[in-house]
FIVEXDREN-57458 format. One line per 8 residues: number of its first residue (from 0); for each residue x, y, z of N, C-alpha, C, O. Coordinates in steps of 0.001 Angstrom, whole numbers, plus 524288, in hexadecimal, padded with zeros to 5 digits. Atoms other than C-alpha are relative to their C-alpha. Layout:
# FIVEXDREN-57458
NUM> X:Y:Z:X:Y:Z:X:Y:Z:X:Y:Z ~ ...
This chain:
# FIVEXDREN-57458
0> 800A9:8002B:805A9:BF1B4:DED01:32EBC:7FBF7:7FBED:7FE73:7F8C4:7FCD2:7FAF9 ~ 803AF:80428:8013C:BEA2B:DE039:32E9A:7FA6B:801C0:80122:7F6D6:800B1:7FE1B ~ 80532:7FE2A:7FE9B:BDEB3:DE685:33592:7FE16:80418:7FC1F:7F979:80439:7FAC7 ~ 80177:7FC0F:803DD:BDEE9:DF1EA:32C05:7FE20:7FD69:7FAFD:7FA4B:7FF24:7F8A8 ~ 801AC:802D8:804AE:BDE06:DE85C:320A8:7FAC1:7FD63:800D7:7F78A:7FD20:7FD46 ~ 804F9:80277:7FEC7:BD2EE:DE150:32787:7FB8D:803EC:7FFB7:7F764:802BF:7FD9E ~ 803F5:7FBE6:80024:BCB67:DEE07:3293A:7FEB0:80164:7FA5D:7FA1C:801F6:7F900 ~ 800DF:7FEC1:8057D:BCD43:DF136:31ACB:7FCD6:7FBBD:7FD55:7F949:7FCDB:7FA49
8> 802DA:8045D:8025B:BC890:DE3A5:316F1:7FA4C:7FFF7:801B3:7F6D4:7FEE1:7FE8E ~ 8055C:7FFD4:7FE0D:BBC83:DE4FA:31F98:7FCE3:80451:7FD5E:7F853:8038F:7FC0C ~ 802AE:7FBAC:80291:BB929:DF22B:3199F:7FE97:7FE9F:7FA66:7FA3E:7FFAB:7F8A2 ~ 80105:8018D:80568:BBA6B:DECE2:30BD3:7FBCF:7FBCA:7FFBA:7F87F:7FBCD:7FC3D ~ 803EE:8041F:7FFE1:BB280:DE0F6:30F68:7FA97:80216:80118:7F6C7:80053:7FEC1 ~ 8050D:7FDA7:7FEC4:BA7AC:DE92C:3154E:7FDC4:802DA:7FB4A:7F918:80288:7FA31 ~ 801D3:7FD35:8049E:BA706:DF19E:30932:7FE0D:7FC36:7FBD5:7FA08:7FD21:7F95D ~ 8018B:803D6:803EC:BA668:DE5BC:3005A:7FAE4:7FD4D:80176:7F7C2:7FBFE:7FE0E
16> 804AA:802BE:7FE42:B9BCC:DDF76:308A7:7FB0E:8030A:7FEC0:7F6FD:800B6:7FDA9 ~ 80494:7FCCF:800FA:B9293:DEAD6:30693:7FFC4:80213:7FA6E:7FC26:804F0:7F914 ~ 7FFDA:7FDFF:80551:B964E:DED83:2F870:7FB97:7FDAB:7FCBD:7FACE:7F8ED:7FCE0 ~ 80434:801FB:80341:B8ACE:DEC5E:2EF00:8021D:7FDB0:7FAFC:8064A:7FF32:7F924 ~ 7FE82:8024C:804FC:B8B86:DE41C:2E2D0:7FF02:803FB:7FBAC:7FAFA:80699:7FBA1 ~ 80091:7FC45:80445:B8DA1:DEC3F:2D69D:7FC27:7FDF8:7FBFF:7FC32:7F959:7FAAA ~ 803B6:80165:80417:B82B3:DEC51:2CC96:80069:8040A:7FBAA:7FDBE:80809:7FBD5 ~ 7FED6:7FC1A:803F2:B8798:DF343:2C066:7FB85:80161:7FC62:7FC03:8050A:7F94D
24> 80443:7FF0A:803A1:B7A6D:DF2C2:2B969:7FDCC:80582:80082:7FB86:80785:7FCC6 ~ 80240:7FADF:7FF1A:B7697:DFFE4:2BF5C:80445:8041C:8009F:8038D:807FF:8035D ~ 7FB8A:7FC8B:7FF2C:B83B4:E0698:2BE4A:7FEEA:8059B:7FE4B:800BE:80944:800D1 ~ 8011F:7FAB8:801D5:B7E89:E1239:2B67E:7FCD6:802FD:8040D:7FDEF:8078A:80526 ~ 8032C:7FD90:7FBF0:B7447:E1515:2C0D0:8034A:80137:804C7:802A5:80550:80737 ~ 7FCB7:7FF36:7FB67:B7E6B:E137E:2CB8E:80395:804AD:7FF48:8044F:807BF:802E9 ~ 7FC8C:7FB8F:800FE:B87AD:E1D2F:2C547:7FCFA:80515:80062:7FEF6:808EE:8027C ~ 80338:7FB52:7FF9C:B7CA8:E2703:2C40E:7FEB6:80134:805A7:7FEB1:805BE:8073F
32> 80148:7FF39:7FA7C:B78FD:E24DB:2D254:804A7:8022B:802FD:803F9:80529:806B1 ~ 7FB4B:7FE32:7FD50:B8715:E2759:2D670:80077:805F2:7FFC7:8025C:80861:80378 ~ 7FF96:7FA58:800A3:B863F:E3546:2D146:7FC6E:802EE:803CC:7FD5F:8077E:804FB ~ 803C2:7FD7D:7FC82:B7ADB:E381C:2DA75:80103:7FEC8:805BA:7FE2A:800AE:8091B ~ 7FEEB:80181:7FA9F:B80F6:E323F:2E6BE:80382:803FB:802AC:80674:806BB:8000D ~ 7FC3A:7FCB8:7FD31:B87F7:E39DE:2F17F:8058C:7FE3B:7FEB3:80698:7F992:7FE28 ~ 7FA8E:8013C:8012C:B966F:E3A9A:2EE8A:80199:8016A:7FA82:80640:801E7:7F967 ~ 7FECB:7FE3E:8054C:B9576:E3E73:2E03F:7FFCF:805F0:80007:7FBA0:80845:7FF9D
40> 7FFCB:7FA4E:7FF4B:B9A09:E4C81:2E179:80484:80246:7FCDC:8083E:7FF83:7FB96 ~ 7FBB1:7FD8E:802DE:BA286:E5644:2DA38:804DC:8005A:80368:80467:80051:80832 ~ 7FF15:7FF84:805A6:BACEF:E5770:2D5A9:80053:7FACC:7FD25:8006F:7FAB4:7F856 ~ 7FF3E:80518:80283:BAE2C:E48C3:2D332:7FADE:7FDC8:7FDF6:7FAC8:7FB4C:7F9D8 ~ 804F1:8025E:80175:B9FC5:E450C:2D28E:80019:7FA3A:8014B:801A1:7F8BC:80599 ~ 7FFD0:805AB:7FF38:B9E70:E3655:2D0F4:80581:7FE24:7FEC8:80759:7FEB0:7FA60 ~ 7FAA2:801DD:800B5:BABF1:E3067:2D2EF:7FFE6:7FA11:80026:7FF93:7F7BB:80457 ~ 80046:805AB:8006A:BABD7:E2261:2CE1F:8039E:7FE30:7FB9D:801CD:7FC1C:7F7AD
48> 7FC57:80131:8044B:BB84C:E202C:2C61E:80031:7FA3E:7FE92:80199:7F8ED:7FA2A ~ 7FFE3:80596:80129:BB736:E1157:2C728:7FAB2:7FDE2:7FE30:7FA2F:7F939:7FD1D ~ 8051B:801B6:801DB:BA8EF:E10DE:2C327:7FD36:7FC3C:803A5:7FA44:7F8E2:801DA ~ 8027C:80395:7FC4A:BA48C:E0A08:2CF9E:7FA10:8008B:80002:7F748:7FCBA:800ED ~ 805A7:7FF30:7FFFE:B9704:E1017:2CE9E:7FD4A:7FD00:7FBAA:7F89A:7FBF9:7FBF3 ~ 80254:802CB:80464:B94F5:E08E3:2C1D8:7FF6D:7FA2E:8010C:7FD0E:7F761:7FDF0 ~ 80027:80599:7FEDE:B965F:DFBA0:2C85E:7FBC0:7FE67:803BB:7FBCD:7F9FD:805A3 ~ 8041D:8015F:7FC4F:B8A55:DFC0E:2D0E9:7FB0E:80301:7FEE9:7FA29:804E1:7FA92
56> 804E9:7FD27:80084:B7D3A:E0257:2D362:7FFA8:80412:8044F:80390:80549:806D8 ~ 80097:7FBF1:7FC0B:B7793:E0C9A:2DC7D:80167:7FE14:80575:803BB:800F5:80887 ~ 7FEC4:80229:7FADC:B78CF:E03AC:2E84C:805E8:7FF97:800C4:807E8:8009D:80505 ~ 7FA52:80048:7FFB8:B8728:E017A:2E537:80245:80558:8013A:805CA:805D2:80477 ~ 7FE10:7FAB9:7FF1D:B8956:E1025:2E4B9:7FEE3:801D4:8058D:8022D:8045C:807FA ~ 80155:7FE89:7FAA8:B8246:E122D:2F1A4:803AE:7FD59:803DD:80537:7FFB3:807C5 ~ 7FC51:802BC:7FC91:B8B0D:E07E5:2F7DC:80565:8028C:7FFB5:807F8:80349:803B4 ~ 7FAFD:7FD54:800A1:B9729:E0E76:2F22B:80015:8051F:80311:803DD:8064E:805CA
64> 80026:7FAEF:7FD6D:B92D5:E1BB3:2F753:7FFE8:7FF61:805EF:80288:80250:808B2 ~ 80015:800EC:7FA5A:B8FAB:E165F:304E6:8055E:7FE48:801F0:80718:7FFE8:8061F ~ 7FABF:801BC:7FE83:B9CF1:E0F97:3053B:803CF:80491:7FFF4:8072C:804F9:8035F ~ 7FC8F:7FB71:8003C:BA3AC:E1C2D:30111:7FF1E:80384:804BB:802D4:8059B:806F6 ~ 80133:7FCA5:7FB85:B9CA5:E23B0:30BC9:8025A:7FDC6:80503:8048A:800AB:8082B ~ 7FDB8:8026F:7FB54:BA0D4:E19DF:31633:805E9:800B7:80013:8082A:80220:80414 ~ 7FA55:7FF5D:80042:BAEE6:E1A3D:3118C:80190:805B4:800D2:80597:806D3:80334 ~ 7FEE5:7FA73:7FF40:BAE5C:E2914:31123:7FFF9:80162:805C6:80378:8041B:807A4
72> 80069:7FECA:7FA6E:BAA01:E29D1:31F50:80480:7FD9D:80311:806AE:80017:80691 ~ 7FB92:80283:7FD5E:BB44C:E201F:323B0:804FF:8030C:7FEDC:8082D:803E5:8025E ~ 7FB42:7FD1D:80175:BBEBD:E27B5:31C2C:80047:80541:802C5:8047E:806F0:8045C ~ 7FFF7:7FAF6:7FD43:BBA91:E349F:32245:80173:7FF4A:805BC:80480:80255:807E0 ~ 7FE99:80117:7FA92:BBB39:E2EC8:32FEE:805C1:7FE78:80071:8087A:80024:80409 ~ 7FA8E:801BC:7FFDE:BC841:E284A:32CC6:803BF:8048D:7FF46:807BE:804DF:801EE ~ 7FC9E:7FB7C:800F4:BCE19:E34E4:3277D:80046:80381:804D0:8047C:80536:80663 ~ 8001A:7FCC4:7FB45:BC9B4:E3CAF:3335A:802EF:7FD53:80473:805CE:7FFDD:8075A
80> 7FD4F:802E5:7FBE6:BCE9A:E31FD:33C6E:805E0:7FFE2:7FF34:808DC:80071:802EF ~ 7FA62:8001A:80130:BDBC4:E310B:33597:80285:8052F:80174:80699:8054E:80400 ~ 7FDD0:7FAD9:7FED4:BDE00:E3FB5:33691:8001A:80113:805E2:803DB:80346:807EE ~ 80036:7FF39:7FA51:BD9BE:E3FFA:344C7:80473:7FD22:802AC:8071F:7FF4D:80608 ~ 7FBE1:80331:7FDA2:BE316:E3505:3484D:80565:801ED:7FE65:80901:801FF:80192 ~ 7FAE1:7FE4F:801F5:BEE27:E3A30:33FD2:801EF:804E8:802BC:806A6:805B5:80338 ~ 7FE72:7FB27:7FD63:BEE15:E4732:346F2:7FFEE:7FF7B:805F0:7FFC9:80362:808BF ~ 7FF40:800F5:7FA6A:BEEDD:E40E4:35457:7FB4F:800EC:80373:7FBE0:80167:80833
88> 804BE:7FF52:7FCE2:BE0CB:E42C0:358A3:7FDE6:7FA9B:80166:7FD13:7F75F:7FDEF ~ 801CA:80528:7FE56:BDC08:E3732:360AB:7FBC6:80080:80424:7FB26:80498:80695 ~ 803EC:80026:7FBE2:BD104:E3352:369AB:802AB:7FFF2:80552:80706:7FDF8:805CB ~ 7FDE5:8009D:7FAB6:BD349:E34C5:3783F:7FF12:7FA70:801F7:7FBCA:7F79F:7FFDD ~ 800CC:80529:7FDB7:BD467:E2883:38073:802EB:7FBB6:7FD35:8067B:7FCB4:7FA22 ~ 7FD40:8049D:801F4:BD87F:E1AC8:37CD4:7FCFB:7FD4A:7FBAA:7F832:7FCDA:7FBDE ~ 80239:80361:80404:BD61D:E12E5:37093:7FEC4:7FAAD:80255:7FAA6:7F869:80151 ~ 800B8:804CF:7FD02:BD7C2:E06D7:37901:80304:800B1:80518:805A6:804A4:805D8
96> 7FD98:7FF72:7FAD7:BDCCE:E044E:386B5:805DC:80109:7FF81:808BF:7FDD9:7FD5A ~ 7FA75:7FEAC:80016:BE9EC:E0B28:38822:80207:801ED:7FAD3:806BE:802A7:7FA33 ~ 7FE52:7FE2B:8052F:BEA21:E0FC5:379FC:7FCDA:804E2:7FE8C:7F88B:80467:7FC78 ~ 802DB:7FB33:80142:BE62E:E1E20:37853:7FFB6:800EC:7FA25:8031A:7FF32:7F734 ~ 80085:7FEA6:80587:BE156:E2319:36B4C:804BF:8031B:7FE19:80667:80287:7F99F ~ 7FB97:7FCAA:80180:BECA4:E2CC9:36B43:804E8:7FCE5:7FEBD:8088C:7FF02:7FC6B ~ 7FB5F:80330:8010F:BF65A:E2177:36A70:8000C:7FDC3:7FA7F:803FD:7FB9E:7F8C5 ~ 80058:80246:8053A:BF1B6:E1D70:35CF8:8033A:80326:7FC21:803F3:807DC:7FCC2
104> 7FD05:7FD6E:80421:BF9D7:E2082:350FB:7FCA0:803F6:7FD23:7F7DE:80357:7FCD6 ~ 802F5:7FC3A:80313:BF5F2:E2C4E:348F2:7FEA2:7FDDB:7FA9E:7FB72:80025:7F7D6 ~ 8015C:8028A:804EC:BF5A0:E2335:33D25:7FB6C:7FC4F:800F7:7FBEF:7F8A3:80407 ~ 804B2:80300:7FED1:BE7EA:E1D64:33CC4:8009C:7FA1D:7FF7F:7FE7A:7F735:802AE ~ 7FF89:805AA:8008A:BEBE7:E0FFB:337B9:80330:7FDA5:80476:8023A:7F936:8060F ~ 7FD1C:801E7:7FB7C:BF5C9:E0EB2:342B7:7FCA4:80045:804EB:7FD01:7FCE4:80852 ~ 80398:7FFA2:7FB98:BEB8E:E135F:34C66:7FC2F:7FB70:7FFF6:7FADF:7F950:80411 ~ 80392:80478:80077:BE263:E08D6:3473B:8029B:7FAFE:801DD:8002B:7F7D3:8048A
112> 7FD30:804B4:7FE55:BECB8:DFE69:3495E:80089:7FFC1:805EC:800F8:7FB86:8082B ~ 7FF63:7FFDC:7FA51:BEDD5:E02E9:35786:7FAE5:7FF0D:802EB:7FAF3:7FE43:807A9 ~ 80509:800F6:7FD73:BDF4A:E010F:35A3D:7FFAB:7FA42:80190:800F4:7F6DD:7FE69 ~ 80083:80575:7FE5D:BDCC2:DF4B0:36239:7FC4B:7FCF4:7FC76:7F8CC:7FF2F:7FA07 ~ 8030D:8035B:80386:BD6CD:DE941:35AED:7FA24:800A2:800DA:7F734:80131:7FD17 ~ 8059B:7FF93:7FEF5:BC999:DEA3A:361C1:7FDE7:8055D:7FE71:7F95A:805D9:7FCF9 ~ 801A5:7FADD:801C9:BC91F:DF8B8:35EB7:7FEFE:8000C:7FA28:7FB3B:8026D:7F855 ~ 800C5:8005F:805A6:BCAB6:DF5C3:3504C:7FB04:7FD01:7FEC1:7F81C:7FE69:7FB31
120> 804B8:8031A:800D2:BC010:DEB81:35139:7FB2B:80359:800EB:7F770:80319:7FDE4 ~ 80473:7FC9B:7FED9:BB6CF:DF560:35771:7FEF1:803C3:7FB88:7FA6E:80490:7FA11 ~ 800BB:7FC50:80449:BB91E:DFF23:34C80:7FDE3:7FD4E:7FB24:7FA67:7FF5B:7F88A ~ 801CE:802CE:804A4:BB74A:DF50D:341C6:7FA5D:7FE2E:80095:7F75E:7FE50:7FCD3 ~ 80562:801A4:7FF0A:BAAD4:DEFE7:347FC:7FC4F:804AB:7FF77:7F813:8042E:7FD3C ~ 80337:7FB4B:8006F:BA584:DFDC3:3490C:7FF2A:8017D:7FA50:7FAD0:802CF:7F8BE ~ 8006D:7FEDE:80596:BA86B:E002B:33AB1:7FC4E:7FC25:7FD63:7F917:7FDA8:7FA26 ~ 8036D:803FA:8023D:BA1C1:DF35A:3373F:7FA47:800EA:8014D:7F6E4:80031:7FDF7
128> 80566:7FEF1:7FE65:B9584:DF6E9:33EF9:7FDC8:80498:7FCED:7F956:80463:7FB1B ~ 801C5:7FB79:80300:B949F:E042E:33853:7FED1:7FE74:7FA5C:7FAD7:8000B:7F82C ~ 800D2:801BE:80560:B9611:DFDCB:32AFB:7FB1A:7FCA0:7FF94:7F812:7FD2C:7FBE3 ~ 8048F:80378:8000F:B8BD9:DF37A:32E43:7FAF7:8032A:8006D:7F743:80249:7FD7D ~ 804AC:7FCD2:7FF3D:B8208:DFD84:33323:7FEC4:80327:7FB17:7FA3D:80397:7F987 ~ 800E3:7FCD3:804A6:B83FB:E060B:32728:7FDD2:7FCCB:7FB7F:7FAEE:7FED8:7F840 ~ 801DB:80350:80447:B8150:DFA7A:31E24:7FA96:7FDBD:80104:7F80F:7FBDC:7FD62 ~ 8051D:80245:7FEC9:B74F9:DF618:32538:7FBB2:80418:80050:7F71C:802BA:800CC
136> 80400:7FBEE:7FFC8:B6E14:E0343:3257C:7FCBA:7FFED:7FB06:7FEBC:7FEF8:7F6C3 ~ 803A5:7FFFE:8045E:B6223:E0436:31CBB:7FDDD:8057E:7FF2A:7FCC9:8083E:802F5 ~ 7FE63:802B6:804BD:B60F9:E08A9:31238:805ED:80022:7FF5B:8088C:803D4:800F7 ~ 7FA67:80065:800E4:B6E83:E0442:30E47:801B1:80422:7FC16:7FE93:805F3:7F8E8 ~ 7FDEC:7FC04:80390:B7745:E0DDA:30711:7FF34:7FE77:7FA4A:7FE5E:801D7:7F6F8 ~ 800B6:801C4:8055B:B7604:E0577:2FAD5:7FA51:80055:7FE42:7F929:7FFCC:7F99F ~ 80592:7FF7D:8012F:B673C:E072E:2FB98:7FE2A:805A8:8007E:7F97D:806B9:800DB ~ 80168:7FA83:7FFB7:B67C1:E15EC:2FC61:7FFF9:80239:80579:7FE5F:806B2:8063C
144> 7FFC8:7FE1C:7FAA8:B69B2:E1700:30B12:80498:803AA:800C6:8078B:804B7:7FD1F ~ 7FBA1:7FC69:7FEF2:B7344:E2039:311BA:80538:7FD7A:7FEDC:805DE:7F8C6:7FF9F ~ 7FAD3:80203:80142:B816C:E1ECB:30D7D:8030D:7FF0B:804F8:803DD:802A3:8080F ~ 7FCBD:80138:7FB81:B896A:E17DA:317BE:7FD03:8005B:8051D:7F839:800CD:8051D ~ 80259:7FF90:7FAD7:B86D8:E1872:32651:7FF22:805C7:80128:802DD:808A1:80233 ~ 80131:7FA79:7FF52:B7FF2:E2576:327F9:8004E:80183:805BC:7FE34:7FECD:8091B ~ 7FF89:7FE08:7FAAA:B834D:E2D39:3341F:7FE58:805AC:7FFF9:80167:8091E:7FE99 ~ 80227:7FAC2:7FFFD:B7AAD:E391E:3359F:7FCAC:800A5:804EB:7F7EB:80145:8048E
152> 80300:7FFE9:7FB20:B76DA:E39B5:34412:7FCDB:804FE:800C8:7F8FE:804F6:803A5 ~ 802D4:7FB13:7FF72:B7276:E47EB:342EB:7FBB7:800A6:7FBE1:7F8C8:80475:7FBFF ~ 80407:7FFB6:80403:B69CD:E4525:33729:8009D:80490:7FC4B:7FCBF:806B0:7FA62 ~ 7FF10:7FB77:80358:B7036:E4FC6:32F10:7FE1D:7FF1B:7FA69:7FC2C:802B1:7F7DB ~ 8016E:8011B:8056B:B6D7C:E48F6:32232:7FA25:800BA:7FF15:7F880:801F5:7FABC ~ 805AC:7FF8B:800A9:B5ED0:E4964:324B8:7FE57:80590:7FEC6:7FA38:80669:7FC72 ~ 80155:7FA85:800D3:B5EFC:E5835:32436:80289:80255:7FB28:80222:80708:7FA3B ~ 7FD58:7FE13:804A5:B66C3:E593D:317A8:7FC98:7FF50:7FB30:7F97C:7FBAA:7FAD0
160> 80279:800AB:80515:B618B:E5B75:30A1E:80321:7FBE6:7FCF7:8079B:7FAD1:7FE5A ~ 7FD05:803C7:80323:B6568:E514B:2FFDF:8051C:8023F:7FDEE:80907:7FF7A:7FD97 ~ 7FB33:7FD8C:801FB:B6F49:E5AFB:2FA72:8041F:80074:80444:808BC:7FF80:8034D ~ 7FC53:7FF9D:7FBA3:B7572:E5D45:307CA:80235:7FAAE:8016D:806DD:7FA29:80284 ~ 7FE30:80546:7FEBA:B7610:E4EAF:30A7B:803E8:7FE16:7FBFD:807E1:7FBC9:7FD6B ~ 7FC60:80197:8041C:B7C8C:E4C16:2FD57:8053D:802C8:800A0:8095D:8006D:7FFE4 ~ 7FB2C:7FD0F:7FF34:B866C:E56D8:30020:80327:7FDB1:8047B:807EA:7FD29:80409 ~ 7FD46:80252:7FB90:B89BB:E50D3:30D60:80247:7FAAD:7FE90:806A8:7F967:80019
168> 7FE0F:8051D:801A5:B8AFB:E4348:3075A:804BC:80091:7FC7C:8088C:7FDB1:7FD0B ~ 7FB87:7FF15:80374:B93F5:E4876:2FCC2:804D2:801B6:80310:8092D:80006:801EC ~ 7FB9C:7FE35:7FCD3:B9C5C:E4F54:306E6:80277:7FB72:802ED:8073E:7FAF6:80329 ~ 7FDE1:80466:7FCFD:B9DA7:E430D:30F0F:80323:7FC5F:7FC80:80765:7FAAC:7FDF2 ~ 7FD33:80373:80395:BA17C:E3AC7:3035D:80510:80283:7FE0F:8090D:7FFDF:7FD93 ~ 7FB47:7FD54:801CF:BAB1C:E4512:2FE80:8042F:7FFFC:8043E:808BF:7FEE9:8032A ~ 7FC41:8001D:7FBB4:BB17B:E4623:30BE3:80201:7FA7F:800FD:80695:7F9BF:8023F ~ 7FE5C:8056D:7FF40:BB1AE:E375B:30D0D:803DA:7FE34:7FBED:80787:7FB5A:7FD25
176> 7FC54:80172:80424:BB86B:E35BC:30001:80557:80267:80109:8095C:7FFDE:8004C ~ 7FB13:7FD78:7FEA9:BC2B2:E3F8F:30418:802A3:7FD38:80494:80766:7FC93:804A6 ~ 7FDD7:802BA:7FB71:BC454:E3868:31113:80250:7FAB9:7FE7C:80637:7F912:800C0 ~ 7FDDB:80503:801B4:BC670:E2B75:30A0F:80562:800CA:7FD87:808F8:7FDB7:7FE6F ~ 7FAE3:7FEC3:80233:BD179:E319B:30247:803C7:80175:8045E:80852:7FFE3:80452 ~ 7FCAB:7FE4E:7FBAF:BD6A3:E37CD:30EC4:80214:7FB82:8033B:806C0:7FB4F:80458 ~ 7FE3A:8043D:7FC99:BD71B:E2B72:316F0:803AB:7FC5C:7FD14:80745:7FA2F:7FF68 ~ 7FC58:80321:8031C:BDD8F:E23F9:30BCC:80552:802B0:7FFBC:80961:8001C:7FFE0
184> 7FB13:7FD0E:8001C:BE7C2:E2EC9:30B0A:802E4:7FF79:80529:807AB:7FEEC:80536 ~ 7FD8A:8008D:7FAE1:BEA3F:E2DE0:319B1:802A6:7FAB4:80086:8071B:7FA5A:8024B ~ 7FDBA:80542:7FFB5:BEC68:E1F37:318F7:804D4:7FF96:7FC8B:808D4:7FD6A:7FE1B ~ 7FB9A:8004D:8039E:BF52F:E20A2:30D23:804B8:802EE:80227:8091A:800F7:801FB ~ 7FBAD:7FCDA:7FDFB:BFD50:E2B73:3135A:8028D:7FD7E:804BC:8073D:7FE25:80596 ~ 7FDD2:8026B:7FB48:BFF00:E23A7:31FE6:80318:7FB15:7FECF:80654:7F970:801F6 ~ 7FD7C:804F6:80151:C03AA:E176C:318E9:80438:80081:7FBCE:80809:7FD93:7FBD7 ~ 7FC6B:7FF85:8046F:C0ACC:E1C19:30CAE:80235:80586:7FFE0:7FF66:8093B:7FEA8
192> 7FD8C:7FAD7:7FFC2:C145F:E2758:30E06:7FFAF:802C4:7FABC:8011C:80090:7F6B4 ~ 8003C:7FCDA:804B7:C11F0:E321C:30420:7FB66:7FEEA:7FC73:7FAF7:80158:7F852 ~ 80467:8014A:8036B:C0578:E2C27:2FE9F:7FC00:8046B:7FFAC:7F938:804EE:7FBC8 ~ 80378:7FB77:7FFFB:BFDBC:E384F:30274:80363:804BD:80157:8043A:805D8:805F2 ~ 7FC36:7FBC3:7FF04:C06D9:E4415:300DE:7FE16:80423:803DE:80141:8068A:80693 ~ 80214:7FBEF:7FC92:BFDBA:E4D24:30875:7FFFE:7FE63:805C1:7FF2F:801AA:8092E ~ 8003E:801E1:7FA9D:BFE5E:E44A0:314AB:8055B:7FE15:801CA:8084E:7FBDB:7FEB6 ~ 7FB0E:80205:7FDEE:C09EA:E418F:31D84:7FFC4:7FA14:80096:7FB8B:7F7C6:80093
200> 7FFAD:805B2:7FF3D:C0E86:E3385:31F5E:802EB:7FEE0:8050E:80732:800F7:805BF ~ 80558:8022B:80031:C0A0B:E2D09:327D5:7FC07:80403:801B6:7FD3E:8078E:804BA ~ 80417:7FC41:7FEAA:BFD32:E343A:328EF:7FBFC:7FD5C:8036C:7F82C:7FFD3:80503
C-alpha cells in the first residue's frame, strides 16, 4: 500500500513539474483553438464543464491534450493487462527465481504486491525514461510538436491525408477516454463491493 501511494505521488509530481503556467489573457483564443484540436468530436464536441480552457493559452491546451493522450495510452494498456490477468492468462516462465508468472493473483494490485522490489524499481525507471524522452523531443508538444511520445515504426502517419490522421487521432483519444473510465471501474469493483453493478466483486 505504501509503495502504491508513493507511485501515485510520483505521477502527480511529474505532472505538476511539466505543467505550464496559466496565462488567462488569451483565454478567448485558447477556447477557439480547442475546437480545432483532435478530440473535439460529436456528439459531445468540446467538453470543458469546468472551463479549464479559459485559464490558459494555446500552449496550455497543447500540454493538456498531450497529457490526456499519455493517460489514454496508459489506461488502454492497463485495461488490456487487467483483463488478461483477470482471466488467468500469464506469461510462461518465471517472474523471478522460483516464482512463476502463473502463481500471481488474478487481481492486478495483488499481483503488483507480489513483484520483487527490484522488479518494481525496473518498471518505474523504465516509465521515467519514457517520460523523460517524450519531454525532451523537439519540437515539444507545447510548441506544436507531436502529442506525447509518438510510436510509428512503420511510418503509417506519413502516408495519411490530414483528414485520415485527424480521424485516427480522434479514435485513439475516444478509445483512451473509454479505457480511463474502464480501468477506474475495475479498481472500484475490486475494492468496493457493488460499486459497479455490471462487474463481479472482486474483479
